[in-house]
C-alpha positions in Angstrom: 5.0 -21.0 -14.0 6.9 -23.3 -16.3 10.0 -21.1 -16.7 13.7 -21.3 -17.4 15.6 -20.0 -14.4 19.1 -19.0 -13.8 21.0 -19.4 -10.5 24.4 -19.9 -9.0 25.4 -21.9 -6.0 25.2 -18.8 -3.8 21.9 -17.4 -4.9 18.3 -18.7 -5.5 17.1 -18.9 -9.1 15.9 -15.8 -10.9 12.4 -16.1 -12.5 12.1 -14.2 -15.8 8.9 -12.9 -17.5 10.2 -13.8 -21.0 10.4 -17.5 -19.9 6.7 -17.8 -19.1 5.1 -21.0 -20.5 1.4 -22.1 -20.1 0.7 -24.8 -17.5 1.3 -28.4 -18.7 -1.4 -29.8 -16.4 -4.7 -28.2 -15.4 -6.8 -28.8 -12.3 -10.5 -28.1 -13.0 -11.6 -29.3 -9.6 -10.1 -29.8 -6.2 -11.6 -31.2 -3.0 -9.9 -30.5 0.3 -10.6 -32.1 3.7 -8.9 -30.5 6.8 -8.7 -32.1 10.2 -7.8 -28.9 12.0 -5.5 -28.7 15.0 -2.9 -26.0 15.8 -0.2 -28.6 16.5 -0.9 -31.1 13.7 -3.4 -30.5 10.9 -4.0 -33.2 8.3 -4.9 -32.1 4.8 -6.3 -34.5 2.3 -6.4 -33.2 -1.3 -8.2 -34.7 -4.3 -7.2 -33.2 -7.6 -8.9 -33.8 -10.9 -6.0 -33.2 -13.3 -6.1 -32.9 -17.1 -3.2 -32.8 -19.5 -3.0 -29.4 -21.4 -1.9 -30.1 -24.9 0.2 -32.9 -26.5 3.3 -33.6 -24.3 4.7 -36.4 -22.2 5.8 -34.2 -19.2 5.0 -35.5 -15.7 2.7 -33.8 -13.3 4.6 -31.4 -11.0 2.9 -30.3 -7.8 4.5 -27.5 -5.8 5.2 -28.0 -2.1 7.1 -26.1 0.5 8.1 -27.9 3.7 5.6 -30.8 3.0 6.2 -34.5 3.2 3.6 -36.8 1.5 2.0 -39.3 4.0 0.3 -41.0 1.0 -0.1 -40.5 -2.7 -2.6 -42.2 -4.9 -3.8 -42.0 -8.6 -7.3 -43.0 -9.7 -7.9 -44.6 -6.3 -4.7 -46.7 -6.3 -2.1 -46.0 -3.7 1.4 -45.4 -5.2 4.5 -46.9 -3.9 7.4 -44.5 -3.1 9.1 -45.6 -6.2 6.2 -44.3 -8.3 6.7 -40.7 -7.3 9.7 -38.5 -6.4 10.5 -35.2 -4.7 12.6 -32.5 -6.3 13.4 -29.6 -3.9 9.9 -29.6 -2.5 8.0 -30.5 -5.7 6.1 -33.7 -5.9 6.6 -35.3 -9.4 4.3 -38.1 -10.7 4.5 -39.6 -14.2 1.0 -40.0 -15.5 0.1 -42.1 -18.6 -3.3 -40.7 -19.6 -4.8 -37.3 -20.2 -7.1 -37.2 -17.1 -6.6 -38.5 -13.6 -7.6 -38.1 -10.0 -4.6 -37.5 -7.8 -4.9 -37.7 -4.0 -2.4 -36.7 -1.4 -2.3 -36.6 2.4 0.0 -34.3 4.4 0.4 -33.1 7.9 1.3 -29.5 8.8 1.9 -27.6 12.1 0.0 -24.2 12.0 1.2 -23.2 15.5 4.9 -23.4 14.3 4.3 -21.3 11.2 5.9 -17.9 12.1 6.1 -16.9 8.4 2.3 -16.4 8.4 2.1 -17.9 4.9 -0.1 -21.0 4.4 -2.1 -22.1 7.4 -1.1 -20.6 10.7 -2.3 -19.8 14.2 -3.1 -16.3 15.3 -4.6 -15.3 18.7 -6.5 -18.6 19.1 -7.6 -18.8 15.4 -6.4 -20.9 12.5 -6.3 -18.9 9.3 -4.6 -18.8 5.9 -2.6 -16.4 3.7 -1.9 -17.9 0.3 -0.9 -15.0 -1.9 1.5 -15.3 -3.6 2.8 -18.8 -2.9 1.4 -19.9 0.4 -0.9 -22.6 -0.8 2.1 -24.9 -1.5 2.7 -24.7 2.3 -0.7 -26.3 2.8 -0.9 -29.1 0.2 0.7 -30.2 -3.1 -0.6 -28.2 -6.0 0.5 -26.4 -9.2 0.7 -23.2 -7.2 0.6 -20.6 -10.0 -2.1 -18.0 -10.8 -3.0 -19.4 -14.2 -4.3 -22.7 -12.9 -7.9 -22.0 -12.0 -10.0 -24.6 -10.1 -13.4 -25.0 -8.5 -13.0 -25.7 -4.7 -15.0 -28.0 -2.5 -13.7 -27.7 1.0 -14.6 -29.7 4.2 -13.4 -28.5 7.6 -13.3 -30.6 10.7 -12.3 -29.3 14.1 -13.1 -29.3 17.8 -16.4 -27.5 18.3 -15.3 -26.0 21.6 -12.0 -24.6 20.2 -13.4 -23.7 16.8 -17.1 -23.2 16.8 -16.9 -21.2 13.6 -15.6 -22.9 10.4 -15.3 -20.6 7.3 -14.0 -21.1 3.8 -14.4 -19.6 0.3 -17.7 -19.7 -1.5 -21.1 -20.6 0.0 -21.8 -23.0 2.9 -23.6 -26.1 1.8 -23.6 -28.6 4.7 -22.6 -28.8 8.3 -22.9 -31.2 11.2 -21.6 -32.7 14.4 -19.0 -35.5 14.8 -18.1 -37.8 17.7 -15.7 -36.7 20.4 -16.9 -33.0 20.4 -15.9 -32.3 16.9 -18.0 -30.8 14.0 -17.7 -30.2 10.3 -18.7 -27.7 7.6 -18.5 -27.9 3.8 -18.1 -24.9 1.6 -18.3 -24.8 -2.2 -17.0 -22.1 -4.5 -18.5 -22.5 -8.0 -16.2 -19.9 -9.5 -12.8 -21.2 -10.7 -9.9 -19.4 -8.9 -6.2 -19.7 -8.5 -4.7 -21.3 -5.4 -3.6 -17.9 -4.0 -7.3 -17.0 -3.4 -7.9 -20.1 -1.2 -8.9 -19.3 2.4 -10.1 -20.8 5.6 -10.6 -19.6 9.1 -11.5 -21.6 12.2 -11.9 -20.4 15.7 -14.2 -18.8 18.3 -15.6 -15.7 16.6 -18.5 -13.4 16.9 -20.3 -11.9 13.8 -21.6 -8.5 12.9 -24.3 -9.8 10.5 -26.0 -7.7 7.9 -27.2 -8.0 4.3 -27.1 -6.3 1.0 -29.6 -6.3 -1.8 -27.9 -6.3 -5.2 -29.1 -4.4 -8.3 -30.7 -7.6 -9.6 -32.6 -8.1 -6.3 -30.5 -10.8 -4.8 -29.9 -10.8 -1.0 -26.3 -11.3 0.0 -25.5 -12.3 3.6 -22.7 -10.2 5.0 -20.6 -11.1 8.0 -17.6 -9.4 9.8 -16.1 -11.9 12.2 -14.0 -10.8 15.1 -13.4 -11.7 18.7 -16.5 -11.1 20.8 -15.0 -8.2 22.7 -14.2 -6.4 19.4 -17.7 -6.7 17.9 -18.7 -3.1 18.8 -15.8 -1.8 16.8 -16.9 -3.2 13.4 -19.8 -0.9 12.4 -17.6 1.4 10.4 -16.2 -1.5 8.4 -19.7 -2.8 7.7 -20.8 0.6 6.5 -17.8 0.8 4.2 -18.5 -2.7 2.8 -22.1 -1.9 1.9 -21.1 1.5 0.4 -18.4 -0.3 -1.7 -20.9 -2.8 -3.0 -23.4 -0.1 -4.0 -20.6 2.1 -5.6 -19.2 -0.8 -7.7 -22.7 -1.4 -9.1 -23.3 2.2 -9.8 -19.9 3.1 -11.3 -18.7 -0.1 -12.9 -21.9 -2.2 -13.2 -20.3 -5.0 -11.1 -22.7 -7.1 -9.0 -21.5 -9.5 -6.2 -21.9 -13.1 -7.3 -22.1 -15.4 -4.3 -24.8 -15.6 -1.6 -22.3 -14.9 1.3 -19.6 -12.4 1.8 -17.4 -12.8 4.9 -14.6 -10.7 6.4 -12.4 -12.0 9.3 -10.0 -9.8 11.3 -6.8 -11.4 12.6 -4.0 -10.0 14.8 -1.1 -11.5 12.9 -1.0 -10.6 9.2 1.8 -9.8 6.8 -0.3 -7.5 4.7 -3.2 -5.1 5.1 -5.8 -7.6 3.9 -6.5 -10.4 1.4 -9.2 -10.6 -1.2 -9.9 -14.4 -1.0 -13.0 -15.1 -2.9 -16.0 -14.7 -0.6 -13.8 -14.8 2.6 -11.6 -11.7 2.9 -9.0 -12.0 5.7 -7.9 -8.7 7.2 -5.2 -7.3 9.5 -7.4 -6.2 12.4 -6.1 -2.6 12.2 -8.2 -2.3 9.0 -11.4 -3.5 10.6 -11.6 -2.3 14.2 -12.5 1.3 15.0 -14.2 3.5 17.5 -13.5 7.1 18.5 -11.6 6.1 21.6 -9.0 3.9 19.8 -9.0 5.0 16.1 -7.9 8.2 14.5 -9.6 9.8 11.5 -6.9 8.4 9.2 -7.6 5.0 10.7 -11.3 5.4 9.7 -10.2 6.4 6.2 -7.9 3.5 5.9 -10.6 1.0 7.0 -13.0 2.4 4.4 -10.3 2.3 1.7 -9.0 -1.2 2.4 -12.5 -2.7 2.8 -13.4 -1.2 -0.5 -10.1 -2.3 -2.1 -10.5 -6.0 -1.1 -14.2 -6.0 -2.1 -13.4 -4.5 -5.5 -11.0 -7.3 -6.1 -14.0 -9.6 -6.5 -14.0 -8.5 -10.1 -10.6 -6.9 -10.6 -8.5 -9.8 -9.3 -10.8 -12.7 -8.6 -13.2 -13.1 -11.5 -10.4 -11.8 -13.8 -7.0 -12.6 -12.3 -3.4 -12.3 -13.4 -1.7 -14.9 -15.7 1.6 -14.8 -13.8 3.1 -12.7 -11.0 4.7 -10.3 -13.4 1.2 -9.1 -14.1 0.5 -8.2 -10.5 -0.3 -4.6 -11.3 -3.1 -5.9 -13.5 -5.2 -6.5 -10.4 -3.5 -4.3 -7.9 -3.0 -1.1 -9.9 -6.5 -1.2 -11.3 -8.0 -1.9 -7.8 -6.0 0.8 -6.1 -7.4 3.2 -8.7 -10.9 1.9 -8.0 -10.5 2.3 -4.2 -8.9 5.8 -4.6 -11.8 7.1 -6.7 -14.3 5.4 -4.3 -12.8 7.2 -1.3 -12.7 10.5 -3.3 -16.5 10.1 -3.9 -17.1 9.4 -0.2 -15.4 12.5 1.1 -13.3 15.4 -0.3 -11.9 14.5 -3.8 -9.3 17.3 -3.5 -7.9 16.2 -0.2 -7.9 12.6 -1.2 -5.9 13.4 -4.3 -3.3 15.3 -2.2 -3.1 12.4 0.2 -2.6 9.9 -2.6 0.1 11.9 -4.3 1.9 12.4 -1.0 2.0 8.6 -0.6 3.2 8.1 -4.2 6.0 10.6 -3.8 7.1 9.3 -0.4 7.2 5.7 -1.3 7.2 5.2 -5.1 9.3 8.1 -6.2 12.0 7.0 -3.8 11.7 3.5 -5.1 12.0 4.7 -8.7 15.2 6.6 -7.8 17.0 3.8 -6.0 18.6 0.4 -6.6 15.3 -1.4 -6.3 13.6 0.5 -9.2 11.6 -1.7 -11.4 8.8 -1.3 -14.0 5.2 -1.5 -13.2 5.4 -4.9 -14.9 8.7 -6.3 -13.7 10.9 -8.4 -15.9 12.4 -10.7 -13.3 12.4 -11.6 -9.6 14.1 -13.9 -7.1 11.2 -13.7 -4.6 7.8 -12.4 -5.8 6.9 -11.2 -2.4 9.4 -8.4 -2.9 7.3 -6.9 -5.7 4.3 -6.0 -3.6 5.6 -2.5 -4.0 4.5 1.1 -4.4 5.5 0.9 -8.1 3.2 -2.1 -8.7 0.3 -0.7 -6.6 0.5 3.1 -6.6 2.2 3.9 -9.8 0.1 1.1 -11.4 -2.9 3.1 -10.2 -1.6 6.2 -11.8 -1.4 4.4 -15.2 -5.1 3.6 -14.9 -5.8 7.2 -14.0 -4.0 8.5 -17.0 -5.9 6.1 -19.3 -9.2 7.2 -17.7 -8.2 10.8 -18.4 -7.2 10.1 -22.0 -10.4 8.2 -22.7 -12.9 10.2 -20.7 -15.6 8.7 -18.4 -17.9 7.2 -21.1 -15.2 5.5 -23.1 -13.3 4.4 -20.0 -16.4 2.7 -18.8 -16.8 1.0 -22.2 -13.2 -0.2 -21.9 -13.7 -1.7 -18.4 -17.0 -3.3 -19.4 -15.2 -4.9 -22.3 -12.3 -6.0 -20.1 -14.6 -7.8 -17.6 -16.8 -9.3 -20.2 -14.0 -10.5 -22.5 -11.9 -12.0 -19.7 -14.3 -13.2 -17.1 -13.0 -16.4 -15.6 -9.6 -16.0 -17.1 -6.0 -15.4 -16.0 -4.7 -12.5 -18.2 -2.0 -9.9 -18.6 -1.5 -6.1 -18.4 -1.5 -6.1 -22.2 -5.0 -7.6 -22.2 -6.2 -4.7 -20.0 -4.6 -2.1 -22.3 -6.0 -3.8 -25.3 -9.5 -3.7 -23.8 -9.0 0.0 -23.2 -8.0 0.5 -26.8 -10.9 -1.5 -28.2 -13.5 -0.2 -25.9 -12.3 3.4 -26.0 -11.3 3.5 -29.7 -7.8 4.9 -28.9 -4.2 4.0 -29.8 -2.2 3.3 -26.7 0.9 1.9 -28.4 3.3 4.4 -26.9 1.5 4.5 -23.6 2.5 0.8 -23.0 6.0 2.1 -22.2 4.6 3.0 -18.8 4.4 -0.7 -18.0 7.9 -1.6 -19.2 10.1 1.4 -18.4 11.1 2.1 -14.8 11.9 5.5 -13.4 10.0 8.7 -12.8 9.8 10.9 -15.9 11.0 14.5 -15.5 9.3 17.3 -17.5 11.2 20.6 -17.8 9.1 23.6 -18.7 10.4 26.8 -20.2 8.0 29.7 -20.7 8.6 32.6 -23.1 6.3 35.6 -23.5 6.4 38.0 -26.4 4.9 41.4 -25.2 4.7 42.6 -28.8 2.5 39.8 -30.1 1.0 38.6 -26.8 2.1 35.1 -27.6 3.3 32.6 -25.0 5.4 29.7 -25.9 5.8 26.7 -23.7 8.7 24.3 -24.3 8.2 21.0 -22.5 11.2 18.6 -22.5 10.9 15.1 -21.1 13.5 12.6 -19.9 13.5 9.4 -17.9 16.6 8.8 -15.8 18.6 5.5 -16.0 17.5 2.7 -13.7 19.0 -0.7 -12.9 19.0 -2.7 -16.2 17.6 0.2 -18.2 20.3 2.7 -19.2 18.4 4.5 -21.9 14.7 5.3 -22.2 12.3 6.2 -25.0 10.0 9.2 -24.7 6.8 8.4 -22.8 3.2 9.3 -23.6 2.5 11.8 -20.8 -0.8 13.6 -20.5 -0.4 17.1 -19.0 -3.1 19.4 -17.7 -2.3 23.1 -17.6 -3.8 26.5 -17.4 -2.3 30.0 -17.8 -3.5 32.7 -15.5 -3.7 36.4 -16.2 -2.0 37.9 -13.2 -4.1 41.1 -13.4 -7.5 39.4 -13.3 -6.6 36.2 -11.6 -8.5 34.2 -14.3 -7.5 31.8 -17.0 -8.9 31.0 -20.4 -9.6 27.4 -19.7 -7.7 24.2 -18.7 -6.0 22.2 -21.5 -4.9 18.6 -21.7 -2.0 17.9 -24.0 -0.3 14.5 -24.7 3.5 14.7 -24.8 4.9 12.0 -27.1 8.3 13.5 -28.1 11.4 14.3 -26.2 10.5 18.0 -26.7 7.2 19.6 -27.4 6.5 23.3 -28.1 3.1 24.9 -27.6 2.1 28.5 -28.5 -0.9 30.3 -27.2 -1.9 33.9 -28.0 -3.7 36.7 -26.2 -1.5 37.5 -23.2 -0.7 41.2 -22.7 1.3 40.2 -19.6 3.4 37.1 -18.9 0.9 34.6 -17.5 1.3 32.5 -14.4 1.5 28.8 -15.4 -0.4 26.2 -13.5 1.1 22.9 -14.6 0.3 19.2 -14.1 -3.0 20.2 -12.6 -4.6 17.5 -10.5 -1.3 15.6 -10.8 -2.5 14.2 -14.1 0.7 12.3 -14.6 3.2 10.7 -12.1 6.1 12.9 -13.1 8.5 15.4 -11.6 8.0 18.9 -13.1 10.9 21.3 -13.2 9.6 24.8 -14.0 11.1 28.2 -13.3 8.5 29.9 -11.1 9.2 32.9 -8.9 8.1 33.1 -5.3 5.5 35.7 -6.4 4.1 33.3 -9.0 3.9 30.5 -6.5 2.2 32.8 -3.9 -0.3 33.8 -6.6 -1.1 30.2 -7.4 -1.3 29.3 -3.6 -3.9 32.0 -3.3 -5.8 32.0 -6.6 -5.4 28.6 -8.4 -8.9 27.0 -9.0 -7.4 23.5 -9.2 -7.1 22.4 -5.5 -4.1 20.1 -6.1 -2.2 22.8 -8.0 -3.0 25.3 -5.2 -1.6 22.9 -2.6 1.4 22.2 -4.8 2.2 25.9 -5.2 2.3 26.3 -1.4 4.4 23.3 -1.0 6.9 24.4 -3.7 7.1 27.8 -2.1 8.1 26.2 1.2 10.5 23.7 -0.5 12.3 26.5 -2.4 12.7 28.5 0.8 14.0 25.6 2.8 16.4 24.4 0.1 17.8 27.9 -0.2 18.4 28.0 3.5 20.0 24.5 3.6 22.3 25.7 0.8 23.6 28.5 3.1 21.3 31.4 2.3 19.1 33.2 4.7 15.7 31.9 5.6 13.5 33.9 3.2 10.3 33.4 5.2 8.2 36.6 4.5 6.5 35.4 1.4 5.9 31.9 2.9 4.4 33.3 6.1 2.1 35.6 4.1 1.0 32.8 1.9 0.2 30.7 5.0 -1.6 33.7 6.6 -3.8 34.1 3.5 -4.6 30.4 3.4 -5.6 30.0 7.1 -7.8 33.2 7.0 -9.6 32.3 3.8 -13.2 31.4 4.9 -14.0 29.9 1.6 -11.5 27.1 2.0 -12.3 23.6 3.4 -10.4 23.3 6.7 -9.2 19.9 5.7 -7.6 21.3 2.6 -6.1 24.2 4.6 -4.5 21.7 7.0 -2.9 19.9 4.1 -1.7 23.1 2.4 0.0 24.7 5.4 1.9 21.6 6.6 5.6 21.8 5.8 7.0 19.2 3.4 8.4 16.1 5.2 12.1 15.9 5.9 12.3 12.8 3.6 10.6 14.7 0.7 13.0 17.6 1.1 15.9 15.0 1.0 14.5 13.7 -2.3 15.0 17.2 -3.8 18.8 17.2 -3.0 21.7 15.7 -4.8 23.2 14.6 -1.4 20.8 14.2 1.5 21.9 16.1 4.6 19.6 15.0 7.4 20.9 17.4 10.0 20.7 20.5 7.8 17.2 19.5 6.6 16.0 19.0 10.1 17.4 22.3 11.3 16.0 24.3 8.4 12.6 22.7 8.7 12.5 23.3 12.5 13.5 26.9 11.9 10.8 27.6 9.3 8.2 25.9 11.4 9.2 28.0 14.4 9.1 31.2 12.3 5.6 30.5 11.0 4.5 29.6 14.5 5.9 32.8 16.1 4.7 35.2 13.4 1.2 33.7 13.2 0.9 32.6 16.8 -2.3 34.6 17.5 -4.0 33.1 14.4 -2.9 29.5 15.3 -4.3 29.9 18.9 -7.6 31.2 17.5 -7.8 28.3 15.1 -7.0 25.8 17.9 -9.8 27.2 20.0 -12.3 27.6 17.2 -11.8 24.0 16.0 -12.6 22.5 19.4 -15.8 20.4 19.3 -18.1 19.0 22.0 -18.8 15.3 21.2 -17.4 13.1 18.5 -18.7 13.0 14.9 -17.4 11.6 11.7 -19.0 14.5 9.7 -16.7 16.2 7.2 -16.8 19.4 9.2 -15.8 17.6 12.5 -13.0 15.7 10.8 -11.6 18.8 9.1 -11.7 20.7 12.4 -9.8 18.0 14.2 -7.2 17.9 11.4 -6.6 21.6 11.3 -6.6 21.8 15.1 -3.7 19.4 15.2 -1.8 21.5 12.7 -2.5 24.7 14.7 -1.3 23.0 17.9 2.0 21.9 16.2 2.7 25.5 15.1 1.9 27.0 18.6 4.4 24.5 20.2 6.9 25.1 17.4 6.7 28.9 18.2 8.5 28.3 21.5 5.6 29.6 23.5 6.2 29.0 27.2 2.8 27.3 27.5 3.1 25.2 24.4 3.8 21.9 26.1 1.0 22.6 28.7 -1.4 23.4 25.8 -0.6 20.1 24.1 -1.0 18.2 27.3 -4.3 19.8 28.0 -5.5 18.7 24.5 -4.1 15.2 25.2 -5.8 15.0 28.6 -9.2 16.4 27.6 -9.6 14.7 24.2 -12.7 12.6 23.7 -11.2 10.9 20.6 -8.0 9.3 19.5 -7.3 11.7 16.7 -6.8 14.7 19.0 -5.2 12.6 21.7 -2.5 11.1 19.4 -1.9 14.4 17.6 -1.1 16.0 21.0 1.0 13.0 22.0 3.1 13.1 18.8 3.8 16.8 19.3 4.9 16.2 22.9 7.0 13.2 21.9 9.2 15.5 19.9 10.3 17.5 23.0 11.8 16.8 26.4 9.2 18.4 28.7 7.8 16.9 31.8 4.5 16.7 29.9 6.1 14.4 27.4 6.9 11.7 30.0 3.5 12.1 31.7 1.6 11.8 28.4 3.5 8.7 27.3 3.0 7.0 30.6 -0.7 7.9 30.8 -1.3 6.7 27.2 0.3 3.4 27.9 -1.6 2.9 31.2 -4.9 3.8 29.5 -4.5 1.4 26.6 -2.4 -1.5 28.0 -3.8 -4.7 26.5 -5.2 -3.1 23.3 -2.6 -4.2 20.7 -3.6 -1.8 18.0 -3.4 1.3 20.2 -0.1 0.2 21.8 1.2 -0.1 18.3 0.5 3.7 18.1 2.5 4.2 21.4 5.5 2.4 19.9 5.2 4.2 16.5 4.8 7.7 18.0 8.1 7.3 19.8 9.9 5.8 16.8 8.8 8.7 14.6 9.6 11.4 17.1 12.1 14.2 16.4 13.9 13.6 19.7 17.7 13.7 20.0 17.7 10.3 21.7 15.2 8.5 19.5 17.8 5.8 18.6 18.3 4.9 22.3 14.5 5.1 22.9 13.8 2.7 20.1 16.6 0.4 21.3 15.0 0.3 24.7 11.5 -0.2 23.4 12.8 -3.2 21.5 13.3 -4.8 24.9 9.9 -3.7 26.2 7.7 -6.6 27.6 5.0 -5.6 25.0 7.3 -5.7 22.0 6.9 -8.9 20.0 9.1 -9.2 16.9 7.0 -12.0 15.5 3.9 -9.8 15.2 4.2 -7.8 11.9 2.2 -4.9 13.2 4.4 -4.5 16.2 7.6 -4.9 14.2 6.5 -2.3 11.7 5.2 0.1 14.4 8.7 0.3 16.0 11.4 -0.5 13.5 9.5 0.2 10.4 8.6 3.6 11.7 12.1 4.3 13.0 13.6 3.5 9.5 11.2 6.1 8.1 12.4 8.8 10.6 15.1 10.4 8.3 16.8 12.5 11.0 17.1 9.8 13.7 17.7 6.8 11.5 20.5 8.5 9.7 22.3 9.7 12.8 26.0 10.2 12.0 27.2 7.5 14.4 25.4 4.8 12.3 23.8 3.3 15.4 20.4 3.4 13.7 21.7 1.5 10.7 23.2 -1.2 12.9 20.1 -1.6 15.0 17.9 -2.0 11.9 20.3 -4.5 10.4 20.3 -6.5 13.6 16.5 -6.5 13.5 16.4 -7.6 9.9 18.7 -10.5 10.6 16.7 -11.6 13.7 13.3 -11.1 12.0 14.3 -13.0 8.9 14.5 -16.2 10.9 10.8 -15.7 11.9 9.1 -13.8 9.0 11.2 -13.2 5.8 8.5 -11.1 4.2 8.3 -8.6 7.0 12.1 -8.5 7.4 12.6 -7.8 3.7 10.5 -4.7 3.9 12.9 -3.1 6.3 15.8 -3.3 3.9 15.1 -0.5 1.4 15.9 2.4 3.7 19.5 1.0 3.9 19.5 0.7 0.2 19.5 4.5 -0.3 23.2 4.7 0.8 24.3 6.3 -2.4 22.0 9.3 -1.7 23.9 10.3 1.5 27.4 11.6 2.3 30.4 9.3 2.1 30.5 8.6 5.8 26.9 7.7 6.2 26.9 5.8 2.9 29.8 3.7 4.1 28.0 2.8 7.3 24.8 1.9 5.5 26.6 -0.2 3.0 28.5 -2.0 5.8 25.1 -2.8 7.4 23.8 -4.2 4.1 27.0 -6.3 3.6 26.6 -7.7 7.0 23.0 -8.7 6.2 23.9 -10.2 2.9 26.7 -12.3 4.5 24.4 -13.8 7.1 24.3 -17.6 6.7 20.8 -19.1 5.9 19.4 -15.8 4.8 15.9 -16.0 3.1 15.7 -15.3 -0.6 13.3 -12.4 0.4 16.0 -10.5 2.3 18.9 -11.7 0.1 17.3 -10.3 -3.0 16.7 -6.9 -1.4 20.1 -6.7 0.1 22.1 -7.8 -2.9 20.2 -5.5 -5.3 20.7 -2.6 -2.9 24.5 -3.3 -2.9 24.8 -3.8 -6.7 
């Protein structure tokens, strides 16, 4: 972007949304020629540039770590005096309105530990260019509103890189002298530089095809190492299902002749939607029953769909600048969530999505890193690939879909795609298309994009027995967040129903739109005070504060016909009991145990839903409900309630565990639900303190014919100190040594464990021969998981804080993006007691004071301290 920036000598510049200016030069076409080699790759770029508007400003081409070997304009080599460098940017004064600019650079993929730009991974050469990695490959105006048609030629050793892939469609290929070969790819659709991709290496292909709704045949390929080929069938099925679903639900047909996916071992993100050549973290492609859990299968289906859906919501229509990131990510997350809901249980999918939102985004909204869905400023854009931009952004789309209804929402999305095809646009453009296509006023709704923080809605219910009238008073507020001290009332859609406690029925679900600080609703016809079911389906991403008795919650947990609200009632019943105990009261478990009993013995309920409903809320989520988080008290209370439920329902849990056993593996909904509930049942049997608990868990571990049941048993054993724990961990490692994705699970299981010595265990694992800090999956599986273990990470002695700080400082030198994602848990220091808070703050200060710190980590650390 052409922006005004502010900086000091101590900090990098801050980029502000209000300073956006359109590009001064456009690049309609670019030709790239790569002579690929891990140690030294030469990149020749030929840019057709045109002046945008009347101005006399020079051409500025972004670069990062590049040195021009040659520069020419219109076929004439320029002398060094004819161009200059300014902090990595190549600047050339051009006299006319259209020119051809050529540059030659040399880069070293094998030395690229940041995994941005062109890098080496497991014998492959591959790229990651979002958000600003293309400038590490060649000089270019690396901003999302410069759209170009790409013509790419790849040259490499045929022995080392028999497969050469790039965006678009293949048009030519051939052999070269000295054992080299070449391939040319052309992408006819203009795209920003962040969507450029290439892959070169020795790969095998799961080849298939898809016939589009207009009758075109698209060649599909999932490229992996030869030994991984049998583990790609689920991903291929997910891809074909995604293509059919997008045609059926959104009318979007794929536009190229080829669609390729490549799985790589080293990747900063989950996957990347490069036009026609998606590059994936291998964990989101490879699966078989022996190595992947049911959640792994779900994640593969979801991520494959997400990246494919980007072909329209991100590639054909892209974002104007990085402040508009949620334009493509929020919309596409909503699309992949609804796709996954259509593929399986919509009720369980909604529960899973809300759990993720609350665990990640609600914490973000309540801390020092809170920001709007459309941020106003950044120091490093990579830090804004957040739960707010993605998950909360998806909730905004979901609310618009609710307000418009299916038919008008489809009209709005059709208008959006038709109006902006081939353009780089803004969140405002999307909202305007919803308004125009859906014939609705969304003026106030736009505040969801500009105001940070999670709205709180307080509900008061008054019943007049004499008239039968019920009055609901709903008051909304949005707490202060960094840079936003006061907030305006939001447009909040609320779904609710009022149950007659005598009949167990309600008179119908209603949707109301809250627009004022306080709203009063009156409904008639209730001889008894009704039981309120509020924010059904989690219609809005808010925190509801309603006075509901334990009896009312138990009623809803047993009778509510909205699956999410039924789940929510059970969870709130548990939360209230746990918080009361943490505050010093007795553990009031009778009503909770009875509610759990009714749920697990109800034959009408889907077992997958039952498993979700009867799980206790996480320790982290319980902490979010407290003014000051007490990790030890939370852990003790949760363990006590789990033990009580386990002991009092031990017979039922053992029956469920036995009944849910299956012979042979299947991905059918029934088999998956049985595995999920069987794992929950086993956890309660072990928590009961039964003398054979560890043996029962080890038996499941040992006999399992699938990773879901094996890892569930391993995780339960890892929490204890039994002989079976040590044996299971050793056997798991021996069985899967050499399989990186499964060994990631081995590291992660121990880092997540509720074990009194988890800190020391993680410290030792950091020195394990299989631990590789430079691999993002491995770093996240150990230290990322540990930082999410509230009890162990927040141990009173502060050793966990110091260990994570040391890791951040070391990792920042290798991979700033991955390092920066470990900072936020330390940034919650204000939420804890004074002693813990001081230790967390000291760790942040040590990080911030580290010489040569990347702007990725510096921004996270300084904002967390502010």
